[in-house]
C-alpha positions, -999 to 999 in steps of 0.1 A, spaced: 195 339 45 219 366 32 253 376 43 280 400 32 317 386 31 346 410 30 378 398 14 414 409 16 432 398 -16 469 392 -23 484 420 -44 482 412 -81 455 385 -77 423 405 -80 413 391 -115 419 356 -104 400 360 -72 369 376 -89 371 348 -116 372 322 -89 344 336 -70 321 338 -100 320 300 -103 309 293 -67 273 284 -60 258 305 -32 276 337 -43 252 362 -57 277 387 -68 313 399 -60 330 432 -69 363 449 -62 362 478 -38 384 506 -25 386 509 14 393 487 42 386 455 21 395 445 -16 363 426 -25 327 426 -12 307 394 -18 270 389 -14 264 353 -3 232 334 2 222 301 16 194 284 35 209 293 68 240 306 85 256 272 86 254 269 48 270 303 43 297 295 69 304 263 50 306 283 17 331 307 32 353 280 49 352 254 21 349 275 -11 359 311 -6 389 304 15 402 281 -12 402 306 -39 438 314 -47 447 349 -36 421 352 -8 441 362 23 415 370 49 378 373 52 351 386 75 314 375 73 285 397 84 252 379 83 220 399 75 195 401 103 160 392 91 137 423 89 111 408 112 137 404 140 142 442 143 105 450 138 109 464 103 78 452 83 56 483 79 73 492 46 78 456 34 112 454 50 144 465 33 158 447 4 195 437 7 220 460 -9 229 448 -45 266 443 -52 272 464 -83 301 483 -98 303 521 -96 284 522 -63 292 530 -27 286 506 3 281 526 34 285 508 68 266 525 95 270 523 133 238 531 151 228 542 185 214 514 206 178 507 194 181 530 163 188 504 136 152 498 125 143 535 123 176 542 104 167 513 79 133 528 74 147 563 67 173 549 43 146 532 23 130 565 16 161 581 0 159 577 -38 196 569 -44 196 540 -18 194 507 -37 192 485 -6 196 483 32 205 454 55 209 452 93 240 433 100 255 412 126 291 422 132 311 453 135 286 475 117 249 476 124 238 485 89 250 483 53 234 504 25 242 508 -11 242 543 -27 238 533 -63 259 562 -76 296 567 -85 317 582 -56 315 617 -70 277 617 -66 274 592 -37 297 613 -15 271 641 -15 243 616 -7 263 603 22 271 637 36 237 654 30 214 625 38 229 596 57 248 617 82 217 636 89 196 606 101 191 607 138 209 578 155 237 575 130 269 574 151 296 566 125 300 555 89 326 538 68 325 536 30 337 511 4 336 523 -32 331 496 -58 347 498 -92 349 480 -124 379 458 -125 391 452 -160 417 426 -165 448 439 -183 459 425 -215 488 402 -208 508 411 -240 511 448 -232 544 461 -221 550 486 -192 549 517 -215 518 508 -236 494 527 -213 513 560 -220 506 560 -258 
């Protein structure tokens, strides 16, 4: 079973949170994002209870994690998406955009199938939670914004979208002073 966990992080603790998450079993990948959340995590486990345990006993205890929301992935066979092999979950990678989609009632399976046909889409998941689908546009924002506007918004049944933009988080050198970035 897969789930996506969204984290709010205390200011100034991003590097520590990402390092703390990297050592947790059951976390496939975590990346810093710009948007309503600070980090998106791809978690996996044998069932939802195991993922809930991971969130409550491991992720919540990483120093700097302030708040979390977990969205479990609905198995493809539950929505009748098997004709094209079912969607693969969106990978968590830097320099990509994660688009959450709200769908009209009964439209999630058709949207997932249409998304899987778009070349720049790296994965699709039907979610339980506030949004119906999550997809990864495996391009930096400057390119992905065009894919979102020209392709995703044109799919019948898409009601609304919200995007998180992943980025590469480099830890700053601790011995630099406040002016060294200007030189």
